[in-house]
C-alpha positions, 0 to 999 in steps of 0.5 A, a space after each residue: 377761545 379766551 385770552 389777555 391780550 395784554 399777555 398775547 395774541 399768539 393764539 390768533 395769529 394765522 388764521 382770518 377773521 370776518 371781523 373783531 368786535 371789540 368792545 374792551 379796549 380801553 388803551 391805544 396800545 390794546 386796539 393798536 395790537 390787536 387791530 395789527 395782529 388780528 387779521 380781521 376784514 372789519 374791526 368794530 370798536 364800541 367807543 363811548 359818548 364820553 369822548 365828546 369835549 363839551 356836554 353843554 351842547 346839545 345834539 352833539 353830532 359824530 363831528 363834534 369837537 372830542 377831548 384833546 389827550 394829554 401829550 403823555 395820553 400815550 403812556 397811560 396804564 391807569 383808567 380814570 373817570 377823568 382819563 376815559 374820555 380821552 383814552 377811548 379818543 386814543 383808541 379810535 385814533 390808533 385803529 383809524 391809523 390801523 385799518 383805515 377804511 375796514 373801521 367801523 367806530 360806534 359811541 354807544 350812550 348809557 347801555 341798559 337791559 339783562 345782564 348789565 353789571 354797571 347796576 344804573 338802571 336796574 336802581 331805579 327799577 328796585 326803586 320802583 319796584 318797592 312802591 310807595 314814596 320815592 324821591 327823584 331826581 328833578 326837574 321830570 321834563 329833564 331828557 334821558 337816553 338809554 338804549 337797549 344792549 341787545 339793540 346795539 349788538 343786533 345794529 353791530 351785526 347787522 353792520 358787519 354783514 353789510 360791510 358798513 364803516 365808519 363813526 356813529 353815535 349810538 343812543 336810544 329809546 326811539 323816541 324823546 324820554 325824560 326821566 318823569 316819562 322812565 320812572 312813569 314807565 317802570 312804574 306802569 310796567 312794573 304796576 305799582 303803587 309807587 309815587 314820586 316827589 321831585 326833588 330839585 337839581 340843586 340838592 341833589 347836585 350837593 347831596 347825591 351827584 352820582 345819582 344813576 341816569 342823572 345829570 346836571 342841565 348845564 351838561 344836557 347835551 349827554 342826554 341829547 345825543 344825536 343818533 340820526 347817522 346810526 338811525 338812517 343805517 337801521 338801529 331800531 329799538 325794542 318797546 321800553 316796556 319789553 326792557 324794562 320787563 326783561 331786565 326785571 325779570 333778570 334781577 329777580 332770577 339773578 341774585 347777584 344782579 346789582 341793584 344799585 351802581 357798581 361804579 
């Protein structure tokens, strides 16, 4: 069954659902309408860590301050990089008002894996797979957080089955990871001869500020989100090597798989 909730939810009315998993609510009116018109035991809303107000702070938890939407935010009809975070804040609030004790709000970080059409992780796989010299964004010990979308999906289903509610950060992998560690893992898993020349942060900031998986040191909180609450509720992570191989195999098999960021 396909539909457009900006148009009508008529086809879903009069039916009872165990749960709704909403991964594409960008405006509070969308979430509010779905929560009001779809009869469900649980409503799972996939939000984002971009709701947090200050990424200069490391170890952000679910209780950390979030962005404050502008007074006209409810009337917004356009999502931009600047509005994305506070629009998700409004979506979370709309769901909590509508569902109260039946809402599960999940705030993922960067999701990766097969069928990832953002191209962020794929970009580095393609670069490493070519071998030779690769300019890499320094410093190499800068933290990186990525989560295989399949691990998130498995955990969400498990949470729904156990009728869990509340708000959870969802970031990975299972052990601390740096940019250097990630690129070395790509090189070893793909068995290439790639060598890395680390480019200083100020050069990256001036020349390539939108480089995938790179954030400046002053915003290192983006890559040090605390997901201990989700881990305590069973969020587990497959080996990084599996994510690398599976994603690369998909890229090789699908000519349309992006090899550079699409947004």
